[in-house]
C-alpha positions as CSV (number, residue, x, y, z in Angstrom):
1,M,13.6,24.6,-49.0
2,S,16.5,24.5,-46.3
3,Y,16.8,21.8,-43.7
4,L,18.8,21.8,-40.4
5,T,20.8,18.9,-39.2
6,S,20.2,17.8,-35.5
7,D,23.5,19.6,-34.7
8,Q,22.4,22.8,-36.3
9,L,19.1,22.7,-34.5
10,L,20.9,22.3,-31.2
11,N,23.1,25.1,-31.8
12,K,20.2,27.3,-32.7
13,L,18.4,26.3,-29.5
14,R,21.5,27.0,-27.5
15,K,21.3,30.7,-28.7
16,Q,17.5,30.8,-28.1
17,I,17.2,29.0,-24.8
18,K,18.8,30.1,-21.5
19,E,20.8,27.3,-19.8
20,I,21.8,27.1,-16.1
21,D,24.4,24.6,-14.7
22,V,23.6,22.4,-11.9
23,H,25.2,24.7,-9.0
24,Q,22.7,27.4,-10.1
25,L,19.9,24.8,-10.2
26,A,21.0,23.6,-6.6
27,R,20.8,27.1,-5.1
28,Q,17.7,28.0,-6.9
29,M,15.9,24.8,-5.6
30,K,17.2,25.3,-2.1
31,D,15.5,28.7,-2.1
32,G,12.2,27.3,-3.5
33,E,12.7,29.7,-6.5
34,V,12.1,27.2,-9.4
35,T,10.0,24.2,-10.5
36,L,12.1,21.4,-11.7
37,L,10.6,19.3,-14.5
38,D,12.6,16.0,-15.1
39,I,11.6,15.0,-18.7
40,R,13.5,11.6,-18.9
41,E,11.9,8.4,-19.5
42,L,10.8,5.9,-16.8
43,D,13.6,3.6,-17.1
44,E,15.8,6.7,-16.6
45,W,13.9,8.0,-13.7
46,A,14.1,4.6,-12.0
47,Q,17.9,5.0,-11.7
48,G,17.7,8.4,-9.6
49,R,15.6,11.3,-9.0
50,I,16.4,14.8,-7.7
51,E,14.4,15.6,-4.6
52,G,11.5,17.9,-5.2
53,S,11.4,17.3,-9.0
54,V,8.4,16.8,-11.0
55,H,8.5,13.8,-13.5
56,I,7.0,14.2,-16.9
57,P,8.3,12.1,-19.5
58,R,9.4,14.0,-22.7
59,G,6.4,12.6,-24.7
60,F,3.8,13.9,-22.1
61,L,5.4,17.3,-21.2
62,E,3.2,19.6,-23.3
63,L,0.0,17.5,-22.4
64,R,0.7,17.6,-18.8
65,V,2.7,20.6,-17.9
66,E,-0.4,22.8,-17.1
67,H,-1.7,20.3,-14.4
68,Y,1.8,20.7,-12.5
69,V,2.6,24.2,-13.4
70,P,-0.6,26.2,-14.2
71,D,1.1,29.8,-13.5
72,R,2.8,30.6,-17.0
73,N,5.1,33.0,-14.9
74,R,6.5,30.4,-12.8
75,P,10.2,29.7,-13.2
76,I,10.8,26.3,-14.6
77,A,13.9,24.4,-15.2
78,V,13.9,21.6,-17.7
79,L,16.2,18.7,-17.0
80,C,16.9,15.5,-19.0
81,A,19.8,13.1,-18.9
82,G,22.5,15.1,-20.5
83,G,20.9,18.5,-21.6
84,V,19.8,18.0,-25.1
85,R,16.1,16.9,-24.8
86,S,15.8,19.6,-22.3
87,L,16.6,22.3,-24.8
88,L,13.8,20.8,-26.9
89,G,11.4,20.7,-24.0
90,A,12.2,24.3,-23.0
91,R,11.6,25.5,-26.4
92,D,8.0,23.9,-26.7
93,L,7.2,25.3,-23.2
94,E,8.1,28.8,-24.4
95,E,5.9,28.3,-27.4
96,M,3.1,27.4,-24.8
97,G,3.5,30.7,-23.2
98,Y,5.7,29.8,-20.4
99,A,7.8,33.1,-19.8
100,N,10.6,32.0,-17.6
101,V,11.9,28.6,-18.6
102,V,15.6,27.3,-18.6
103,S,17.5,24.1,-19.5
104,V,19.7,22.5,-17.2
105,A,23.2,22.1,-18.8
106,G,24.4,18.5,-18.5
107,G,21.4,17.3,-17.0
108,F,21.1,14.4,-14.3
109,N,24.3,13.3,-15.2
110,A,26.2,16.6,-14.4
111,W,23.8,16.7,-11.3
112,K,25.6,13.4,-10.2
113,N,29.0,14.2,-11.1
114,G,28.7,17.5,-9.3
115,G,28.3,15.5,-6.2
116,Y,24.6,16.6,-5.4
117,G,22.3,14.2,-3.8
118,F,19.6,12.0,-5.3
119,S,17.5,9.4,-4.4
120,T,16.1,6.0,-6.1
121,P,12.5,6.3,-6.3
122,R,10.4,3.2,-5.5
123,M,8.7,2.0,-8.7
124,L,5.6,-0.1,-9.7
125,T,6.6,-3.7,-11.2
126,E,5.9,-4.3,-14.7
127,D,2.7,-6.2,-14.1
128,Q,1.4,-3.3,-11.7
129,R,2.3,-0.8,-14.3
130,H,0.0,-2.6,-16.8
131,R,-2.8,-3.5,-14.2
132,Y,-2.9,0.3,-13.0
133,S,-2.1,1.8,-16.4
134,R,-5.7,3.7,-16.8
135,H,-4.7,5.3,-13.2
136,T,-1.1,6.2,-13.8
137,V,-1.7,7.9,-17.1
138,M,-3.9,10.5,-15.2
139,P,-1.7,13.2,-13.9
140,E,-3.9,13.4,-10.6
141,V,-2.9,9.8,-9.9
142,G,0.4,8.8,-11.8
143,E,2.8,6.2,-10.5
144,E,3.3,8.3,-7.3
145,G,-0.5,8.2,-6.5
146,Q,-0.7,4.5,-7.3
147,L,2.0,3.9,-4.9
148,K,0.0,5.8,-2.4
149,L,-3.1,3.7,-2.9
150,L,-0.9,0.4,-2.6
151,D,0.6,1.9,0.5
152,S,-2.9,2.8,2.2
153,S,-5.2,1.0,4.2
154,V,-9.1,1.3,4.5
155,L,-11.3,-0.4,7.0
156,L,-14.9,-1.1,5.7
157,I,-17.7,-1.6,8.5
158,G,-20.1,-4.1,7.0
159,A,-19.5,-6.5,4.0
160,G,-23.0,-6.0,2.7
161,G,-24.8,-3.7,0.3
162,L,-22.6,-0.8,0.7
163,G,-19.6,-2.8,1.6
164,S,-19.6,-4.8,-1.4
165,P,-19.0,-2.2,-4.2
166,A,-16.7,-0.1,-2.0
167,A,-14.6,-3.2,-1.4
168,I,-14.6,-4.3,-5.0
169,Y,-13.5,-0.9,-6.4
170,L,-11.0,-0.3,-3.6
171,A,-9.5,-3.7,-4.5
172,A,-9.6,-2.8,-8.1
173,A,-7.8,0.3,-7.6
174,G,-5.0,-1.2,-5.6
175,V,-5.6,-0.3,-2.0
176,G,-2.9,-2.3,-0.2
177,K,-4.7,-3.2,2.9
178,I,-8.5,-3.7,3.2
179,G,-10.2,-4.5,6.5
180,L,-13.6,-6.1,6.6
181,V,-16.0,-6.0,9.9
182,D,-18.9,-8.2,9.7
183,F,-20.4,-11.0,12.0
184,D,-23.0,-12.2,9.4
185,V,-23.3,-14.9,7.0
186,V,-24.5,-14.7,3.5
187,D,-28.0,-15.3,2.9
188,T,-29.9,-15.7,-0.5
189,S,-31.7,-12.5,0.3
190,N,-28.4,-10.7,0.3
191,L,-27.6,-11.6,-3.4
192,Q,-30.1,-9.0,-4.7
193,R,-27.8,-6.2,-3.9
194,Q,-24.5,-7.6,-2.2
195,I,-22.6,-8.2,-5.1
196,I,-19.4,-9.3,-3.7
197,H,-21.1,-12.8,-2.8
198,R,-22.3,-15.7,-4.8
199,L,-24.9,-18.4,-4.5
200,A,-22.0,-20.9,-3.6
201,D,-21.3,-18.6,-0.6
202,V,-24.6,-18.7,1.2
203,D,-24.2,-19.7,5.0
204,R,-20.5,-18.8,4.7
205,P,-19.2,-15.6,6.7
206,K,-19.4,-12.5,4.6
207,V,-15.8,-11.4,5.6
208,E,-14.6,-15.0,4.1
209,S,-16.8,-14.6,1.1
210,A,-15.7,-11.1,0.4
211,A,-12.1,-11.7,0.9
212,N,-12.1,-14.6,-1.5
213,T,-13.7,-12.5,-4.4
214,I,-11.1,-9.8,-3.5
215,A,-8.2,-12.2,-3.7
216,Q,-9.5,-13.5,-7.2
217,L,-9.5,-9.8,-8.3
218,N,-6.2,-8.3,-7.3
219,P,-3.4,-10.1,-5.6
220,D,-1.7,-7.0,-4.6
221,V,-4.4,-6.5,-1.9
222,K,-4.0,-7.9,1.6
223,V,-7.5,-8.5,3.3
224,V,-8.1,-8.6,6.9
225,G,-11.3,-10.0,8.0
226,Y,-12.8,-9.4,11.3
227,Q,-15.9,-11.8,11.8
228,T,-16.9,-10.1,14.9
229,Q,-19.4,-7.4,16.0
230,L,-17.9,-4.0,16.4
231,T,-18.1,-3.0,20.1
232,S,-16.6,-0.4,22.5
233,E,-14.1,-3.1,23.7
234,N,-12.6,-3.6,20.2
235,A,-13.5,-0.6,18.1
236,L,-10.4,1.6,19.0
237,D,-8.0,-1.2,18.4
238,I,-9.5,-2.2,15.1
239,I,-10.0,1.0,13.6
240,G,-6.7,2.4,14.9
241,Q,-5.0,0.0,12.4
242,Y,-6.2,1.8,9.3
243,D,-5.8,5.1,7.6
244,L,-9.5,6.0,7.1
245,V,-12.8,4.1,7.5
246,I,-15.8,3.6,5.3
247,N,-19.1,3.0,7.2
248,G,-21.6,0.6,5.5
249,S,-23.3,-0.6,8.6
250,D,-27.2,-0.9,8.5
251,N,-27.8,-0.3,12.3
252,F,-27.6,2.8,14.6
253,P,-25.6,1.4,17.6
254,T,-22.6,0.7,15.1
255,R,-23.0,4.2,13.1
256,Y,-22.6,6.0,16.5
257,L,-19.9,3.7,17.6
258,V,-17.9,4.0,14.6
259,N,-18.4,7.9,14.5
260,D,-17.3,8.3,18.1
261,A,-14.0,6.0,17.6
262,C,-13.0,7.9,14.5
263,V,-13.4,11.3,16.2
264,L,-11.3,10.0,19.3
265,L,-8.8,8.4,16.9
266,G,-8.6,11.4,14.6
267,K,-9.6,9.3,11.7
268,K,-11.4,10.4,8.5
269,L,-14.8,8.6,8.1
270,V,-16.7,8.0,4.8
271,D,-20.3,7.5,5.7
272,A,-23.4,6.5,3.8
273,S,-26.9,5.3,4.2
274,I,-29.6,3.9,1.8
275,F,-33.2,3.1,1.9
276,Q,-35.8,2.2,-0.7
277,F,-34.9,4.4,-3.5
278,E,-32.9,7.1,-1.8
279,G,-29.2,7.2,-0.6
280,Q,-26.9,9.7,0.8
281,V,-23.0,10.0,1.3
282,T,-20.6,12.3,3.1
283,V,-17.2,12.5,4.8
284,F,-16.8,13.2,8.4
285,D,-13.2,14.7,9.2
286,A,-13.6,16.2,12.7
287,A,-9.8,16.3,13.2
288,N,-9.5,18.9,10.6
289,G,-12.4,21.0,11.5
290,G,-15.3,19.1,9.9
291,P,-18.4,18.0,11.4
292,C,-19.1,14.4,12.5
293,Y,-22.3,12.0,12.5
294,R,-23.5,13.4,15.8
295,C,-23.4,17.0,14.7
296,L,-26.2,15.8,12.4
297,Y,-27.9,13.4,14.8
298,P,-26.7,14.0,18.4
299,D,-28.3,10.7,19.7
300,P,-29.7,7.4,18.4
301,P,-33.4,7.0,17.8
302,P,-35.4,5.0,19.8
303,P,-35.9,1.2,18.7
304,G,-38.4,0.8,15.9
305,E,-38.7,4.5,15.0
306,V,-36.7,4.3,11.9
307,P,-37.6,1.2,9.6
308,S,-34.4,-0.9,8.4
309,C,-33.9,-2.2,4.8
310,A,-35.2,-5.5,5.7
311,E,-38.5,-3.9,6.8
312,G,-38.9,-1.1,4.0
313,G,-36.8,-2.6,1.2
314,V,-34.1,-1.3,-0.9
315,L,-33.7,-1.2,-4.6
316,G,-30.9,-3.7,-5.4
317,V,-28.9,-1.4,-7.6
318,L,-28.8,1.7,-5.2
319,P,-26.0,0.4,-2.8
320,G,-24.2,0.0,-5.8
321,I,-24.3,3.7,-6.6
322,I,-23.7,4.9,-3.2
323,G,-21.2,2.3,-2.2
324,S,-19.2,3.3,-5.3
325,L,-19.4,7.0,-4.4
326,E,-17.9,5.9,-0.9
327,A,-15.1,4.3,-2.8
328,V,-14.5,7.6,-4.9
329,E,-14.2,9.7,-1.6
330,A,-11.7,7.2,0.0
331,I,-9.4,7.2,-3.0
332,K,-9.8,11.1,-3.3
333,L,-8.6,11.3,0.5
334,I,-5.9,8.8,-0.1
335,L,-4.4,10.6,-3.1
336,G,-5.1,14.4,-1.6
337,Q,-7.0,15.2,-4.8
338,G,-10.4,17.0,-5.5
339,D,-12.7,18.2,-3.2
340,P,-14.1,15.5,-0.5
341,L,-17.4,15.6,0.7
342,V,-16.4,17.2,4.1
343,G,-19.2,19.5,5.4
344,R,-21.5,18.4,2.2
345,L,-24.2,15.7,2.3
346,L,-24.7,14.2,-1.0
347,L,-28.4,12.9,-1.6
348,Y,-29.5,10.6,-4.5
349,D,-33.1,10.0,-5.3
350,A,-33.0,7.0,-7.8
351,L,-36.9,7.4,-8.7
352,D,-36.3,11.3,-9.8
353,G,-32.7,10.6,-11.1
354,E,-31.5,13.5,-9.2
355,F,-28.5,14.4,-6.9
356,R,-29.0,17.0,-4.5
357,E,-26.4,18.6,-1.9
358,V,-26.8,19.8,1.6
359,K,-24.4,21.6,3.7
360,V,-23.4,20.2,7.0
361,H,-22.1,22.5,9.5
362,K,-19.9,21.5,12.6
363,N,-22.0,21.8,15.7
364,L,-19.8,23.4,18.4
365,N,-22.1,22.1,21.0
366,C,-21.8,18.3,19.6
367,P,-21.4,16.0,22.4
368,V,-18.4,14.4,20.9
369,C,-16.4,16.8,18.7
370,G,-17.7,20.0,19.9
371,E,-15.8,22.6,22.2
372,H,-17.1,21.0,25.4
373,P,-17.6,17.1,24.6
374,T,-19.8,15.2,27.0
375,V,-19.0,11.8,25.0
376,T,-15.3,11.0,25.9
377,G,-15.5,7.3,25.5
378,L,-17.2,4.7,23.5
379,I,-20.7,3.7,24.2
380,D,-22.5,0.3,23.3
381,Y,-26.2,1.0,22.4
382,Q,-27.2,-2.6,22.0
383,E,-29.9,-2.5,24.8
384,F,-31.0,1.2,23.7
385,C,-31.7,-0.1,20.3
386,G,-32.9,-3.6,21.0
387,I,-30.0,-5.3,18.9
388,P,-28.4,-8.5,20.2
389,H,-24.8,-8.6,21.0
390,V,-22.8,-11.3,19.0
391,T,-19.0,-11.8,18.9
392,V,-17.1,-14.4,16.9
393,A,-13.4,-14.5,16.1
394,V,-11.3,-16.9,14.0
395,G,-8.2,-17.4,12.2
396,N,-4.5,-16.2,11.9
397,D,-2.2,-13.8,10.1
398,N,0.0,-13.9,7.2
399,D,1.7,-11.5,4.7
400,K,1.1,-13.2,1.2
401,G,-1.9,-11.2,0.1
402,Q,-4.4,-13.9,1.2
403,P,-7.6,-13.5,3.5
404,V,-6.7,-12.9,7.1
405,W,-9.4,-13.3,9.9
406,A,-9.2,-11.5,13.2
């Protein structure tokens, strides 16, 4: 059996694999003719990246390339630091059936020496890389997606049954700023389902209790607490500070107020509700042609027509399931991955153990998001639904990842 030295192997590959220089690469990238795969290691990537390139470390190239380049006929240029590893990578891509693969001679070093521009990417810290390693290993998230999560902001309406699991999982996922709106205090009856609170938190404001739990879970997350009832006077100001909203409120005045404010501000709204053994979740995105809450229910019901969870009860684990689904939808929206529940209402029946899906169509005659809206401002439904008005505000701001009250 004959063996090849490394030099012999490289000489053989240079005869088999087509190479282009950095000037050709620059022209092709300018015209959008090629997908550039940078297969350098993470520490090399941190020193500089070519705009528009896709980073796949050499050890993951064969495992991840299909996610980024599903079309086997798409022209691909493979780049490393000096043009050696790229030959090996290009060879393996050809063996996988990619028909138009080239290696960039001289690699990133030649690109820099040629005077072409590059940027220094923002990177996770070593602690963050370890904390979020189960995220970053997935190509749908990666380090870039994790940075998106850290840069994002989500407002949760309610720190109760639905808000508890949503807040915990958003914080664990590394959503950088989480707002919590809730004027209530923790009661022992909450502990059956509101998992963000503990017995020691009884009689404590829910936003304070929830913020302290999050602070112990992930120091990357800044929590802003609003110990107040959402009203037509403060809704636009509060909601306007966040990328998207998760609705976990348990009353109709707040549900309509949040929906209307999100439509007026062009914000995406992840909405859910629970009762006894049943729950539902959807995403309202009226700014991009999707329906809103009023497309389903144009006006609030009269007081007393629909029983509350306090009157009818709720299975303690149910909000954990539905609130976690809300967190999933929010993360998908932040990452721009998957198919969010826009125009789809996902129904869950815990007793039967079944999920069902119902299509939700945009109502062109919707009073708030239709072609001729009649609701052009925010409405307080307290008197209509018989709910008292409460407003409390406490605290001050800081930038150290600690709870903030507003």
